[in-house]
C-alpha positions in Angstrom: 0.0 0.0 0.0 1.4 3.4 -0.9 2.6 5.8 1.8 0.5 8.9 2.6 2.8 12.0 2.9 6.4 12.3 2.9 7.1 13.6 6.4 6.4 10.3 8.2 3.0 11.4 9.2 1.2 8.7 7.2 1.0 4.9 7.6 2.2 1.9 5.5 0.9 -1.7 4.8 2.5 -2.9 8.0 0.3 -0.6 10.2 -3.1 -2.4 9.0 -4.3 -5.8 10.3 -4.4 -8.6 8.0 -8.2 -9.1 7.5 -8.0 -12.3 5.5 -6.0 -13.9 8.3 -8.5 -12.8 10.9 -11.5 -14.0 8.9 -9.8 -17.3 8.3 -9.2 -17.7 12.0 -12.8 -16.7 12.9 -14.1 -19.3 10.4 -11.9 -22.0 11.8 -13.5 -21.2 15.2 -17.1 -21.0 14.0 -17.1 -23.9 11.6 -17.0 -26.7 14.3 -19.7 -24.9 16.4 -21.9 -24.5 13.3 -21.3 -28.1 12.4 -22.3 -29.2 15.9 -25.5 -27.1 15.7 -26.4 -28.6 12.3 -25.8 -32.2 13.6 -27.9 -31.5 16.7 -30.8 -30.1 14.6 -30.5 -32.9 12.2 -30.7 -35.5 14.9 -33.5 -33.6 16.7 -35.6 -33.2 13.7 -34.7 -36.6 12.2 -37.0 -38.8 14.4 -40.5 -38.6 15.7 -43.0 -40.6 17.9 -46.4 -41.7 16.9 -48.8 -42.3 19.7 -50.9 -45.7 20.0 -54.2 -43.9 18.9 -52.6 -42.1 15.9 -51.0 -42.6 12.5 -48.5 -40.3 10.9 -48.8 -39.0 7.3 -45.3 -38.2 6.1 -44.9 -35.5 3.4 -41.6 -34.7 1.6 -41.5 -31.1 0.4 -45.3 -31.1 0.7 -45.9 -34.4 -1.2 -47.4 -37.3 0.6 -45.0 -40.3 0.6 -46.0 -42.8 3.4 -48.1 -43.5 6.5 -46.4 -44.2 9.8 -47.9 -46.6 12.3 -47.5 -46.0 16.1 -43.9 -46.1 17.4 -40.6 -44.4 16.8 -39.7 -43.5 13.3 -37.0 -41.5 11.4 -37.4 -39.0 8.6 -35.3 -36.5 6.5 -34.4 -33.7 9.0 -34.4 -29.9 8.8 -38.0 -29.7 7.4 -37.5 -31.8 4.4 -40.0 -34.3 5.7 -43.0 -33.3 7.8 -45.3 -35.5 9.8 -49.1 -34.9 10.2 -50.6 -36.8 13.1 -54.2 -38.0 12.6 -56.1 -39.6 15.6 -57.6 -42.6 13.9 -58.5 -44.6 17.0 -60.2 -41.7 18.9 -64.0 -41.2 18.8 -64.6 -37.6 17.9 -67.8 -35.6 18.4 -69.5 -32.6 16.9 -72.4 -30.8 18.5 -75.3 -29.1 16.6 -77.9 -26.7 18.0 -75.9 -26.3 21.3 -72.4 -26.1 22.7 -70.9 -27.8 25.8 -69.6 -25.1 28.0 -68.2 -27.2 30.8 -68.2 -31.1 30.9 -68.6 -32.3 34.5 -71.1 -34.3 36.7 -73.6 -31.7 35.8 -72.6 -30.6 32.3 -73.3 -27.1 31.3 -74.6 -26.1 27.8 -74.7 -22.8 26.0 -76.7 -21.7 22.9 -75.4 -18.9 20.7 -76.5 -17.4 17.5 -74.9 -20.1 15.3 -76.4 -22.8 17.5 -79.9 -21.3 17.2 -79.6 -21.1 13.4 -78.5 -24.8 13.2 -81.4 -26.0 15.5 -84.2 -24.1 13.7 -85.7 -26.5 11.1 -88.8 -26.7 8.9 -90.7 -29.9 9.1 -92.7 -31.7 6.3 -96.0 -30.2 7.5 -94.6 -26.7 7.4 -94.1 -26.4 11.1 -90.9 -25.3 12.9 -88.9 -27.5 15.3 -85.8 -26.8 17.3 -83.6 -29.9 16.7 -80.3 -30.6 18.7 -78.2 -33.5 17.9 -74.7 -35.1 18.2 -72.6 -36.7 15.6 -69.9 -39.2 16.8 -67.5 -40.2 14.3 -64.0 -41.7 13.6 -61.4 -41.1 11.0 -61.4 -44.1 8.9 -58.9 -43.1 6.0 -56.5 -40.5 7.3 -55.0 -39.8 3.9 -58.4 -38.7 2.4 -59.3 -36.9 5.6 -56.1 -34.8 5.4 -55.6 -34.2 1.7 -59.0 -34.6 -0.1 -60.8 -31.7 1.6 -59.3 -28.4 2.8 -61.4 -28.3 6.0 -62.8 -31.7 6.7 -64.4 -31.0 10.1 -66.2 -27.8 8.7 -67.3 -29.9 5.7 -68.6 -32.6 8.0 -70.7 -30.1 9.9 -72.2 -28.6 6.7 -73.1 -32.1 5.5 -74.6 -33.1 8.8 -76.8 -30.1 8.9 -77.8 -30.6 5.3 -78.7 -34.3 5.9 -80.7 -33.5 9.1 -82.7 -30.7 7.4 -83.5 -33.0 4.5 -84.8 -35.8 6.8 -86.8 -33.5 9.1 -88.3 -32.0 6.0 -89.7 -35.4 5.1 -91.5 -36.0 8.5 -94.2 -34.1 10.3 -93.5 -32.2 13.4 -95.4 -34.7 15.6 -93.1 -37.5 14.2 -90.0 -35.6 14.9 -91.0 -34.7 18.5 -92.5 -38.1 19.4 -92.7 -41.4 17.6 -90.5 -40.7 14.7 -87.3 -39.8 16.5 -85.5 -43.2 16.1 -86.5 -43.2 12.3 -85.1 -39.6 11.9 -81.8 -40.6 13.6 -81.3 -43.6 11.5 -82.2 -42.0 8.3 -79.9 -39.0 9.0 -77.0 -41.2 9.9 -77.4 -43.2 6.6 -77.6 -39.9 4.5 -74.6 -38.4 6.2 -72.5 -41.5 5.7 -73.5 -41.5 2.1 -72.3 -37.8 1.7 -69.0 -38.7 3.5 -68.3 -41.5 1.1 -69.4 -39.5 -1.9 -67.1 -36.6 -1.2 -64.3 -38.9 0.1 -63.4 -37.3 3.4 -62.5 -40.5 5.0 -64.9 -40.4 8.0 -67.0 -43.2 9.5 -70.2 -42.1 11.3 -70.4 -44.1 14.4 -73.6 -42.7 16.0 -76.0 -39.9 15.4 -78.2 -39.0 18.4 -81.1 -36.5 18.7 -80.2 -34.8 21.9 -83.3 -32.7 22.3 -86.2 -31.8 20.0 -88.6 -29.0 21.0 -91.3 -27.0 19.4 -91.0 -23.3 19.2 -91.5 -21.5 22.5 -95.0 -20.1 21.9 -96.5 -23.5 21.4 -94.1 -25.5 23.6 -96.6 -26.1 26.4 -99.3 -27.4 24.1 -96.9 -29.8 22.4 -95.7 -31.1 25.8 -99.3 -31.8 26.8 -99.8 -33.8 23.5 -96.6 -35.7 24.2 -97.6 -36.5 27.8 -101.0 -37.7 26.6 -99.4 -40.0 23.9 -97.0 -41.4 26.6 -100.0 -42.0 29.0 -101.7 -43.8 26.2 -98.7 -46.0 25.5 -98.3 -46.7 29.2 -102.0 -47.7 29.5 -101.7 -50.1 26.4 -98.6 -51.7 27.9 -100.3 -52.2 31.2 -103.3 -53.7 29.5 -101.0 -56.1 27.5 -99.2 -57.0 30.7 -102.5 -57.9 32.4 -103.5 -59.8 29.3 -100.3 -61.8 29.2 -100.7 -62.6 33.0 -104.3 -63.6 33.0 -104.8 -65.5 29.7 -101.9 -68.0 30.1 -103.2 -68.6 33.7 -106.7 -69.3 32.4 -105.4 -71.5 29.6 -103.3 -73.4 32.2 -106.3 -74.0 34.4 -108.4 -75.1 31.5 -105.8 -77.6 30.3 -105.5 -78.8 34.0 -109.3 -79.4 34.1 -109.2 -81.2 30.8 -106.4 -83.4 31.8 -108.1 -84.1 35.2 -111.4 -85.0 33.5 -109.5 -87.3 31.1 -107.8 -88.9 34.1 -111.0 -89.4 35.9 -112.7 -90.9 32.7 -109.8 -93.3 32.3 -110.0 -94.4 36.0 -113.8 -94.9 35.8 -113.5 -97.0 32.6 -110.7 -99.1 34.1 -112.7 -99.6 37.3 -115.8 -100.6 35.4 -113.8 -103.1 33.4 -112.4 -104.4 36.7 -115.9 -104.7 38.0 -117.0 -106.5 34.9 -114.0 -108.9 35.0 -114.6 -109.6 38.8 -118.4 -110.2 38.2 -117.6 -112.6 35.3 -115.2 -114.6 37.4 -117.7 -114.6 40.3 -120.5 -115.8 37.9 -118.3 -118.7 36.7 -117.5 -119.8 40.3 -121.2 -119.5 41.2 -122.2 -121.8 38.3 -119.7 -124.3 39.5 -120.7 -124.3 43.3 -123.8 -122.1 43.9 -124.2 -122.9 47.7 -120.6 -122.4 48.5 -120.5 -119.2 46.6 -123.7 -117.9 48.1 -122.4 -118.5 51.6 -119.1 -116.8 50.8 -120.8 -113.8 49.4 -123.0 -113.6 52.4 -120.1 -113.8 54.8 -118.3 -111.2 53.0 -121.2 -108.9 52.9 -121.7 -109.3 56.7 -118.1 -108.7 57.4 -118.3 -105.4 55.4 -121.4 -104.4 57.3 -120.2 -105.3 60.8 -116.7 -103.8 60.2 -118.4 -100.3 60.4 -120.6 -101.0 63.4 -119.4 -99.8 66.8 -121.7 -102.0 69.0 -122.4 -105.5 67.9 -125.2 -107.7 69.4 -126.0 -111.2 68.2 -129.4 -112.9 68.8 -130.0 -116.6 68.5 -133.4 -117.3 67.1 -133.6 -120.8 68.5 -133.5 -119.6 72.1 -137.0 -119.1 73.6 -137.7 -116.8 76.4 -134.8 -114.9 77.9 -132.5 -113.8 75.1 -128.8 -113.6 76.0 -126.8 -110.8 74.8 -123.3 -111.2 73.6 -121.4 -107.9 73.5 -118.2 -108.2 71.6 -117.1 -104.6 72.3 -113.6 -104.7 73.7 -113.4 -108.5 73.3 -109.9 -109.7 72.6 -109.3 -110.3 69.0 -112.3 -108.2 67.9 -111.8 -104.7 66.8 -114.4 -102.2 67.7 
């Protein structure tokens, strides 16, 4: 470098520091530190953990490449690969017409403008009903759920509201409020699942439950009275059927018992008559063989039957004249009273 001035007041090249040497020294000191930082970041961002209820969708520079199951996995570090966690084993829930403010032993609910708008529906007979329901679902195909639709949960809510309005519009307000609730639930679930499959958002509808269905406030009391009357009617019918089911089988049992008893008695009488006929036939045969002996035996058997029931026995000898001796056998040895 040229000197400035001739009187020694300037400076030459030896007076300036060597910048290249300084930069080279600084680079030598920074390079190891920077290398360690890069290695630490690569290691830190090169592995990830998938929980048991999740799967991980791996994207490389924004493009889907694979699905990771629960466990420890490795990926390209420093943001080249990204992992989107999707809870496929968790049962998820969406509320319509109301919102849960605090879930506890006594759950608290709130109703805002959006909830009121969701709940107000027109029935098939041109009445208005306030319908509140819950959709429980599970993510069946995580890739479709993540990439096919921009906002899958918002899309699910819109489809659920559309399906419920369609089904409620096909039923009368009485059916929606009372006897048709189960049918409305089932039809809405089928319609919602069909929409989910058609749009390919990868969701499986597990259950759709009508939480509460009420008429508009001006006519709510009248509708509640009608509903109460229908319930009392159903209860009376059920009680009548219960009484019928308890009395009719009992009467049928008694009738069958009487029939079987009569049949048993008839069989016994027939058998007894047949026995008497057989005994009389045998007795007649014996009588024809020995009339006197048979007659005496019959007489003695008849007397034995008569005297066996008498408490006091007196025998009179007709050949004795005058004083008639009495022979009392009451208490006699060998003679039963």
